[in-house]
C-alpha positions in Angstrom: -37.4 -23.8 14.9 -35.1 -24.3 12.0 -36.2 -26.5 9.0 -32.6 -27.1 7.6 -32.0 -30.7 6.5 -29.2 -32.3 8.1 -26.7 -33.4 5.5 -23.7 -35.6 6.1 -22.2 -32.4 4.7 -23.6 -29.9 6.9 -22.9 -32.4 10.0 -18.6 -32.5 8.8 -18.4 -28.5 8.4 -20.4 -28.2 11.4 -18.0 -30.6 13.3 -14.9 -28.6 12.0 -16.0 -25.0 12.5 -16.7 -25.8 16.1 -13.8 -25.5 18.4 -15.0 -28.1 21.1 -14.3 -30.6 18.5 -10.7 -29.7 17.8 -11.0 -29.0 22.0 -11.5 -32.6 22.4 -9.0 -34.2 19.8 -6.0 -32.5 22.0 -7.5 -33.9 25.2 -7.7 -37.1 23.7 -3.9 -36.9 21.8 -2.7 -35.7 25.4 -4.3 -38.9 26.9 -2.8 -41.0 24.7 0.8 -39.9 24.9 0.3 -39.4 28.3 -1.2 -41.7 29.9 0.9 -44.5 28.8 3.9 -42.7 30.7 2.0 -42.4 33.4 1.0 -45.5 34.3 4.5 -47.4 33.5 6.1 -45.3 36.3 2.8 -46.2 39.0 1.0 -49.1 37.9 -2.7 -49.2 38.3 -6.0 -51.3 38.2 -7.9 -51.1 35.1 -10.4 -48.7 36.5 -7.5 -46.1 38.2 -6.0 -46.4 34.2 -9.8 -45.1 32.9 -9.9 -41.8 35.8 -7.0 -41.5 35.2 -6.9 -40.9 31.3 -10.2 -39.2 31.6 -8.6 -36.4 33.9 -5.9 -36.4 30.8 -8.8 -35.8 28.5 -10.4 -33.1 30.5 -7.1 -31.4 31.2 -5.9 -31.3 27.9 -9.4 -30.2 26.8 -8.9 -27.1 29.2 -5.5 -26.1 28.1 -6.4 -26.4 24.4 -9.3 -23.8 24.1 -7.1 -20.8 22.5 -5.5 -23.4 20.3 -9.4 -24.4 19.4 -10.2 -21.0 18.3 -6.9 -20.5 16.1 -7.7 -23.4 14.0 -11.7 -22.7 13.7 -10.4 -19.1 12.7 -7.7 -20.5 10.2 -10.3 -23.2 8.6 -13.1 -20.4 8.4 -10.6 -18.9 6.5 -9.9 -21.3 4.2 -13.1 -22.5 3.3 -14.8 -18.8 3.2 -12.4 -16.5 2.8 -10.2 -13.9 4.3 -13.2 -11.7 5.3 -14.6 -13.9 7.7 -14.1 -13.5 11.2 
């Protein structure tokens, strides 16, 4: 087990270098953009709105895998230099 000290800087870079962070963010953005217009078309209860939003987050997460990897590659090149894969 690693004895690395967990600092705010470590957590920050861990999060920005994780493709899942960007995929979750993209899923949340998709849900925030699409859910209001979809619930306007078909009115539903609060529980239905929650399920719709959760489904949109999952769809956005699943579709944004290539974009998440690309963002991480660009950030690694920016912070760590062009030699990093």
